N, C-alpha and C positions, 0 to 999 in steps of 0.2 A: 772450877765454878766461880772462884773469886775473880778470875780474869774476865769471865763473861759479865759478871756483875759490874766490874769496873768499867768495861767497855760500854755497857748499857747506860751507866751513870754519866759517862762522858758524852755519849750521844745525846742524852736528855739535856745535859747542861748546855751543849752547843745549840740544841734546838730552842731552848729557852732564851739563850743569848741572841739567836737570830731573830726570834719573835720580838724580843724587847727592842732590838735594833730597828726592825721594820716598824714597830709601833712608834718608836721615837721619831723616825723619819716621817711617818704619816702625821704625827702630831705637829711636827715642824711645818709640813706642807699646809695642813688645815689652819694652823695659827697664822701663817704668813698670808694665806688667801684672805682670811678674815681681816687682817690689818690692811691689806691692799684694797679690799672692797670698801672698808670704812674710809680710807683716804680718798679713794675715787669718788665716793658719795659726797664727802665733805667738799671736795674741790668743785664738783659739778653743781652743787646746790648752794654753796656759801661763798664761792670766790667772787670778788668784786665785779669782774667782767664776765660776760656770757662766754661760756666755753662749749665747743662742739664735743659732745660725749665720745663720738667715734674717733675724732682726731686725738683727743686726750688719751683714750685707751690705746690707740695705735702707737702713740709716742712711748707709752710705758712698755708695750710689748716689744717695740723695736729696740728699746734700751736693753731689754733682756737678751734679744737675739744678738745684738752688737757685742755683748760680753762673751759670746761663744765664738765658734769658728764662722767664717764668712759664708759658709754653705748652708747654714741653718737659718731659714727664712720664713717669715709669716706672710701669708697672702690674705688680705682683707677681702670682703665681699666685692668691693669696687675693682679689685685687681684680678679677680678670678677669670674674667673673660680673656685677658691677655695670657694668664697662666694656662688656661685650657688650650688656647691656640698653639702655644709652644710645646707644652708637655704631653698633650694627648694626640700629637700627630696631625692636628688640623691647621697648623700654622702654614700660611702661604705668604709669598712676597711678590715683589715686582721685578725680581731678577737683577739684584745688585746689592752693593754695600754702600752705606752712607757713613758720614762722620760729622761731628760738630766742628766746623771750621769758621772762625770769626763769628760765632753765635748763629750760624745758619746750618740747617740740615743740608749737607752737600753730598752729592753722589761722587764716590771715590772709586767705584768699580762697577762694571756692568758684566752680567753673565751672558755668555753666548746663547743666542736664540731666546733670551728672556723677554718678558712683556715690555720692560722699559726700553731695551735696545730696539725692539720692533717699533715702538712708538716714536723713535727718533731722539730719545734723551741721550745726553752725552755726559761723560765724566767731567765734573766741574759745575754742572747745573745745580742750582739751589732751589729747594722747595720753599715757596713763600706763602702758600695757602693750601689747605686740604679740604675738599668738599665745600669750597667757598668761604671757609673760615681762615682768617689770617693766622700765620704762624708766629707773628711778632709777639714778643712777650711770653711765649710758651717755651718750656724746656725742650731740649732735644728728645728726651724720652717720651714726653707728652705727645709730641708731633708723631713720633714713630708709632705710638700706640693707636693713633687714629688711622695711620696709613695701613697698618696690618689688618688682616681680616680673613674671612673664610674663603676658600677657593671658589672661584666662579663669580664672586661679587665684584662690583666696580668701585673704583675710587677716582675722584677727580683731583688733579693737582694743578696748581699754578706754579710755573717754572720760570725762574730768572736765570739767564745765561750771561754772566758777567763779561765774557770775552767780547760780545758785541752789544751788550746792554739790551738784549732781546727778552721779552716776556711772552709766554705762551700758556695756553690751557690745554691739558691733555687728560683723557679718561682712559684708565688702564683697568684691565680685568686681572684680579689676583689669581695666581695659579701656583701649584706646587712646583718648586724649582729644584731640579736634581743637579747639584753641583758635583762634578766628578771627584771622587775621593782619591783617585789615582790620576792626577793631571798629566803625568808623563812617565814613560818607562822606555828604556832603550839601552844601547851599549855606549858606555862612556870611555872605553878603552878596548884594546884587543881582548876579546873573550871575557870581558867584565861587564856584567849587567847592572842596571840601576833602576830602582822603583821608588818613586816619591809617593808618600801617603800623607795627605793633608788633614784628614779627619776620619774617625772610626764610625762612619755612617753605614747604613744598610749595604750589604754585599761587598764590604771592604775586603774581607777574607777571600771571597770568591774572585774578586777582581785581581788581587795580588797573585793568587794561585794560577789564574788564567794567564797573566803576564809572564810568570816564571815558566810555565809549560811552553808558552810560545817562544820564549828565549831559548829554551833547551832544544826545541824543535828546529829553530832557525840556525842555531849554532851548537852542534854537538860537543864542541870543545869549550863550552862555557866553564870557566874555572873560578868564578867568584861573583858575588852579588852584593851590592850596596843597597840597603833599605834605609831610606831617608825619613826619619821621624822628627826632624827639627821643626820647631814651631807648631807641632801637632798637639793640640790641647786635649785630645782624648775623644771619648764618645761611648759607643756601645760596648759593654763588657763582652757580649757574645762574639763580637767581631774580633776583639783582642784574642780570645781563646782560639778562634778559627785561624788567625794569622800565626799564632804560636804553633798550631797543629800542622801548618805547612812544612815546618822544619823539624818537628819532633815525632817520635812514634805515636801512633794512635793510643789513647788511654793514658798519656803522660799527665801527671798532676800539673796544673797550670797556675791556679790562683785559688785562694780561699778568702772568705769574708768572716770576720769574727767580731763579736760585740759583747754587750753586757748580758744579753739573753743567750745562753749557750745553745739552747734548742734551735735557735734561728741561724746558727753558723752554717755556712754553705761551702762546699768543696767542689771545684770544677776541674775536670780532666779534658784533654784534647779529644775531639770527637771525629775529626776527619782523617781520611787516609792521607799521609804526608805526601808532598810532592818531591821533596829531596831532603834527606836527613844527613847528607855528607857535604854538600856544596859549601865551601868557605863563605862566610857571611860577615859583613860589617854593618852594624846598626849605628846610624848617626843620630846623636841627640844633642839638645842644648837646654838652656834653663827654661825654655817654654814648652819642652816636651813633658806632658803631664798625663796623669791618670792611666788611660788605656795604653798610651805610649810607653809608660813606665812598666806596665804589666808585661808587655811584649819584650822590651829591652832587658828588663830585670830577669824574666824567665829564661830568655836566651842566654844571659850571663850565668844564671844559676846552674844551667845544664852544660855550661862550657860549649854551647853549640855555635857560638860566634863571638866576635869582638864588638864591644860597645865603644864607640869613639866620639869624642867631642867634649861637651861640658856636662857637669852634673845636672840631672833633670830637676824639674820643679818640686816634686815631692808631694803630689796630691793623692793620698791614699785613703781618702774618706768615702764612705758609702752613705747615700741619703735615701730615706724613705719618706713617704707622704702620709699625713694623717688628717682626716676631717676633724675640725674642732667646733663645728656648729655654725649655724646661720650662714651657710654657704662660704665659710672661711676654711683655710687649710694651712697646715704647717709642714714645711719640708725640713726634716731634722736628720742630723748625722747619727746613725745607729750602729755602725761598725767600721772596721778598717780592712784594707786589702793586705793580704800576706802572700808572698810568692814562694816557690818551692823550697828554697833554703830555710824558710821559716821567718825571714825578716819582713818587716813592714816597710812600705815605701813612703809612708807619711814623714815628711822632713820637718814639719813645723808643729810646735805646740802653740796653743793660743792662750793668751793671758789678757783678760778684759778686751777680747776681740782683736788684739794685735798679735801678729806672728812673732813667735819667740824661737829663734834658731837654736838648735842643739849642737853643742861642740862635739867633734869626732870622738874625743876621749870619754864622752858620756854615752856613746852608742855601743850596743852589744855587738859582738863579732859572730858572724855566721860563716858557713863555708859552702862553696860551690861543689858540683859533682867531683871535680878534680882537686878538692880541698884547698882551693884558693880562698883567702879570707875576704869577706865582704861585710860592710857595716849595715846595721839595722837603723831605720828611722832617718835616713838622709837622702831620700830620693835614690836614684841609681847613679853611682859614681862610675865614670867611664873607665874601661881598661886602658885605653890610650887617651890621655887628657890633652886637649888642644886649647890654647888660649882663645878666649872669646874675642871676636873683633870689637874694638872700642872706637867709637866715633870721636874724632878730634873736635874741639870747640866750634870750629867753622861749620862742620857738617851738622853737628847737633843744633846749631842756631838755624841753619837752613831748614832742617826738619821741623823744628819747633814752630817756625813761622810759616810752614807749608809752602815755601818758596819754590822748591823743586816741582811740587804739584801744580802750583799756580802758573809757573813758567810753561809747563807742558800743555796746560789748557790753551795757551796762546800758540804754542809751537805747532800743535796738530792742525790748527786752523790756517796757518800761514806757510807751511812747508810741505814739500812732496814727501809722501810716506811710503815705506817699502811694502812690497806685496807679500814677501815671505820673511820668516824670522831670520833666515840665513843672510838676508840683505840688510838687516837692521844695523845701522851704525850712526851714532850721533857725532856730528862734526861741526856743531854750531856753538862751541864753548864761548867764543867772544860775544855772541848774541846773548847767551845766558848771563855773562858778566854785565852786559849793558842793561839787562832786565833788573839785575840786582841794584845797579845804580839808580835806575828809574824808580825802583821800589823803595829807595832810601834805606837799604839794608844796613842795619847796625846791630852789633851785639856786644855784650860785656862778658869777658872771660872770668873764670874763677880767680885767676891771677890778678886781674884788674880790681876785682871786688876786695880781695885781701890787701892789695896795695893801697886802695882808697881808705881802708880801715887803718892801715899803718900811718898814712898821712894824717888822718884825723887825730889819732892818739899822739903822734909826734907834735902836732900843733898844740894840743891840749897840755902837753908836758913841756912845751917850750923848746923842742929840739928841731923843729921844722926848718928854721932859718939856717941852721948850721949845715944842712946838706940839701938845700933846695935845688942846687945845681945838679947834684947826683940824681935826685928824684926826677927832675925834668928829663935828664938823659935816659933814665930807665923807661919813663913814659913814652918817649919817642921811639925807643927800641921796641917796646911792646907794639906800638902802632905800626911800625915797619914790619914786624913779624906777622901781624894780623893781615896786612896787605899782601905779604908774600904767600900766605895760606891759600889765596885764590889760585895760585899756580901750583903750589906744592901738592894740593889735594885735587888737582884737575882730574886725574884718572879715576879717583874714587867717586867724584861727583858724576862723571860721565857714566860710570857703571850704574849708579843709582838712577840716573835719567833713562838709561837704556832699559833697565828692568821695568820701570814704570811704563815706559813706552811700549814694551813688549806685552805687558798686561793689557793695556788699552787696545792694542791692535790684534793680538793673538791670544788673549784671555789667559786662563790658568796655565795651559800647556806652554804658551809662549814665554810667560814669566819664568817658569821653571827652567826651560831650556836656556834662556838668556842668562840666568843666574849661574848655571853650570859652567859657563864659559870661563869664568875667572874665580872659581870656587876653590880656595886653598884646602878646605877640609875634604873635598872630593878628591883632590890630588893626593892627599895623605892616605885616604882609603884605598885608592888605586895602587899606591906604592906598597901598602901593606899586603894587599891581595896578590901582588906580584912577587912577594917575598915569603914563600911558603914556610921557610924555616922560622922566620920571625913570628909568623902567624901561629905556628904550632907552639913555639916557646912561650908566647903570651898566655896560652891556655893550659900550660903545665902547672903542676902543683908548685906553690911558692916555697923556696927553701926556707927552713926555719932555723 
């Protein structure tokens, strides 16, 4: 009897503590709301200059949002039109991608059969006005917001084409653009298949399953598959579950979401009949593989169903929900995190004052795959076979930063004969490209030069410069010579980049993917692994302790 009384007393004590805790938190919330309201009222009524109440409030709200993770966002009433177009499936475009280049909204990619392509627009064209209103002085995002709209509506653009200094007016009808989520699939070596997935949009799982069935039908000797998730930023959770279900038995736990409110936790199992649960599989990832890509690669890893190869993934394991907050405004806030079958979370970052805070490996919990291989929690998905990420040398970094590869090809496609097929694509005008760099007065400063300049300045201040001025001059000349030699040293790398961009312009997503595969070292590593069945099996075995 005493035991029951003690238990009841403890339960009552904990209930009182919880109530007090909740009341304390509620009091703090109400207290701070009152303080905030009073400050807001004083500023809007007493500040020396006129203040826009809406702008002032948004500044305060944005400051709160910025102290959290970057995916928690407030949408004011004026931003809701753009929000609905994108989040409720009513967004439509003109059939391409644009970027801010030299302060201009510039077309950098056109989609096959899209409205922009049909209207005669070209990569490199600049949008100078929308519906008769100049884009000068407006931000890139502001111009895009005007261009976007509801499917079936028209938008008038004034286009400037720098290559020939031509200006034209075009009217385009906005339409839904279906960009293929599987731009290319095929055989990359004898009996080894390849599927590239660029985004987890509608029917991604269905498309991959269809491609795999087709491969098996066309080649009964299929002995391995490479699933390429590099640079895939994620998308629909349902599609990630469907893709996992292609390779795992039906009903296998795939992912769960857990947050502060336990009753809202969700658990998801595979729902489809698998296509192949035995075929050796390599999943390629890199630092830009995020969210749904990490659910697929991490779940495949947890079940020891395949090998993850490449670089550690981004680590975006946060789930957002949307809440109405009154007056046609809305907040998108993080409410839970993704967890994959081993029990680990794929979120690799903590946030402190809105800035990512990386977690050291020794601070992460250890979990285990089906075969008892150790994997770490909270760090994205670390590959089973780690490959060094390609690093651009200073010469190529500078070319990309100044958009000179892009600008050169804008001229190249106007003045050179172009191939009819991707197999005929070969860039052989490197000297012409170097002449373009000279004409563009291309210059860049390396990190070495910046540090050396700092050293010279400090040496001069401390009175040591005269003592080794001759040595400094010699080093500067050596750096200049090395930079000039870079033009030839990195010739092949530059040609690869030019050919990839050219393939995209001429043959769209499929062409770009096929061109990149020609000299892809990571693809070669994947092929090598799939051709070595013993090594493949050994990588999936339990790690010796």
